[in-house]
C-alpha positions as CSV (number, residue, x, y, z in Angstrom):
1,M,14.2,-26.0,-26.0
2,S,16.3,-28.9,-24.8
3,R,19.9,-27.9,-24.3
4,I,22.7,-30.2,-25.4
5,T,25.4,-30.4,-22.7
6,A,28.9,-32.0,-22.7
7,S,31.8,-31.9,-20.3
8,V,35.4,-32.8,-20.4
9,D,38.2,-32.8,-17.8
10,I,41.5,-31.3,-19.0
11,A,44.9,-31.5,-17.2
12,R,45.6,-27.7,-17.4
13,P,44.8,-24.9,-15.0
14,P,41.5,-23.1,-15.5
15,E,43.0,-19.8,-16.6
16,E,44.9,-21.5,-19.4
17,V,41.9,-23.5,-20.5
18,F,39.6,-20.5,-20.4
19,A,42.0,-18.4,-22.4
20,Y,42.2,-21.0,-25.2
21,V,38.5,-22.0,-25.3
22,T,37.2,-18.4,-25.4
23,D,39.6,-17.3,-28.2
24,P,37.4,-17.7,-31.3
25,T,40.4,-18.1,-33.6
26,H,40.9,-21.6,-32.0
27,L,37.4,-22.9,-32.9
28,P,38.5,-24.5,-36.2
29,D,41.3,-26.3,-34.3
30,W,39.0,-28.2,-31.9
31,Q,35.5,-28.1,-33.4
32,E,34.8,-30.5,-36.2
33,S,32.3,-28.4,-38.1
34,A,34.0,-25.0,-37.7
35,V,35.8,-23.9,-40.8
36,K,36.8,-20.4,-40.0
37,V,36.0,-17.5,-37.7
38,E,36.1,-13.8,-38.6
39,R,35.6,-10.8,-36.2
40,I,32.8,-8.6,-37.7
41,G,32.4,-6.0,-35.0
42,G,32.4,-4.9,-31.4
43,P,35.4,-4.8,-29.0
44,S,37.9,-7.5,-29.6
45,G,38.0,-10.1,-26.8
46,A,35.2,-8.4,-24.8
47,V,31.4,-8.5,-24.3
48,G,29.9,-7.2,-27.5
49,Q,32.4,-8.8,-29.8
50,Q,30.7,-10.1,-32.9
51,M,32.0,-13.0,-35.1
52,K,31.0,-14.8,-38.2
53,V,31.5,-18.5,-37.7
54,T,31.6,-20.6,-40.9
55,R,30.6,-24.2,-40.3
56,H,30.6,-27.2,-42.7
57,M,27.5,-29.4,-42.5
58,G,26.7,-32.0,-45.0
59,N,28.2,-30.8,-48.3
60,R,27.7,-27.1,-47.6
61,D,29.3,-24.2,-45.6
62,F,27.0,-22.1,-43.4
63,D,27.7,-18.8,-41.8
64,M,26.4,-17.9,-38.3
65,N,26.9,-14.5,-36.9
66,V,27.2,-14.6,-33.1
67,E,27.9,-12.1,-30.3
68,L,29.8,-12.6,-27.0
69,T,27.2,-11.6,-24.4
70,K,28.9,-12.6,-21.2
71,L,32.6,-13.0,-20.2
72,D,33.5,-13.8,-16.6
73,A,37.1,-14.9,-16.8
74,P,38.2,-17.5,-16.0
75,R,34.8,-19.1,-15.2
76,S,32.1,-18.6,-17.8
77,W,31.1,-17.1,-21.1
78,H,27.9,-16.9,-23.2
79,V,27.6,-16.6,-27.0
80,H,24.3,-15.9,-28.8
81,G,23.4,-16.0,-32.5
82,I,22.3,-12.6,-33.8
83,D,20.8,-13.4,-37.1
84,G,20.0,-16.1,-39.7
85,P,17.7,-19.1,-39.6
86,V,19.7,-21.0,-37.0
87,R,20.9,-19.1,-34.0
88,P,23.1,-20.8,-31.5
89,D,23.0,-20.1,-27.8
90,L,26.1,-21.3,-26.0
91,E,26.9,-21.2,-22.3
92,G,30.4,-22.3,-21.3
93,T,32.0,-22.8,-17.9
94,V,35.4,-23.8,-16.7
95,E,35.6,-25.2,-13.2
96,P,38.8,-25.8,-11.3
97,I,39.3,-29.4,-10.1
98,D,42.1,-31.1,-8.2
99,G,43.1,-28.0,-6.4
100,G,43.1,-25.9,-9.7
101,T,45.7,-28.1,-11.4
102,R,43.0,-29.4,-13.8
103,S,39.8,-28.0,-15.3
104,R,36.3,-29.2,-16.2
105,V,34.9,-27.5,-19.3
106,T,31.1,-27.7,-19.7
107,L,29.4,-26.5,-22.9
108,S,25.6,-26.2,-23.0
109,L,24.2,-25.4,-26.4
110,D,20.8,-24.8,-27.8
111,F,19.4,-23.3,-31.0
112,E,16.7,-20.9,-32.0
113,G,15.1,-21.6,-35.3
114,H,13.7,-18.7,-37.4
115,G,11.9,-19.2,-40.7
116,I,13.2,-22.4,-42.2
117,G,15.4,-22.9,-39.2
118,K,12.4,-24.0,-37.2
119,A,12.4,-27.2,-39.3
120,I,16.2,-27.5,-39.7
121,V,17.1,-27.3,-36.0
122,P,15.3,-30.5,-34.7
123,L,15.8,-32.5,-37.9
124,M,19.4,-31.7,-38.9
125,V,21.2,-29.5,-36.5
126,K,20.5,-31.0,-33.1
127,P,21.2,-34.6,-34.1
128,R,24.5,-33.7,-35.6
129,V,25.5,-31.5,-32.6
130,R,24.7,-34.3,-30.2
131,K,27.2,-36.5,-31.9
132,E,29.8,-33.8,-32.5
133,M,30.0,-32.2,-29.1
134,P,31.6,-35.1,-27.2
135,R,34.2,-35.5,-30.0
136,D,34.9,-31.7,-29.9
137,G,35.5,-32.0,-26.2
138,Q,38.0,-34.8,-26.8
139,H,39.8,-32.7,-29.5
140,L,40.0,-29.8,-27.0
141,K,41.4,-32.1,-24.3
142,E,44.0,-33.6,-26.6
143,I,45.2,-30.2,-28.0
144,L,45.5,-28.6,-24.5
145,E,47.1,-31.6,-22.9
146,R,49.7,-31.7,-25.7
147,G,50.7,-28.3,-24.5
148,A,49.1,-25.9,-27.0
149,P,50.0,-22.3,-26.3
150,V,47.3,-20.1,-24.9
């Protein structure tokens, strides 16, 4: 599997950036394809939390159920798909830069294809994500640098 990685530098401290980027309710604000996020199980805001993420791709909405499998505030987190034909595997980090006054967010994403997902991932999902991730990073930067509350 070849991971897709994108980074963006944000003029906010790591603790604030981490709090915002790991709050799943904010996904539709900064990720183009995210339509909505619902908590479906596990402890809220902790390892084991499960969410249903609805994404718009093409002319359809798709649901992906994911679980937060690692949370090391304010440095890193890991989210993994738990069912469905396309299962995302996201590793995120927030690094302090400029003495902790700024942050570098790095997202590294791959997908597991199951059933029809084995064909969909390389043909449709990965090409779209390669284009979207840098734009998502810029949206995140703009929102946080405008002073979004965390």
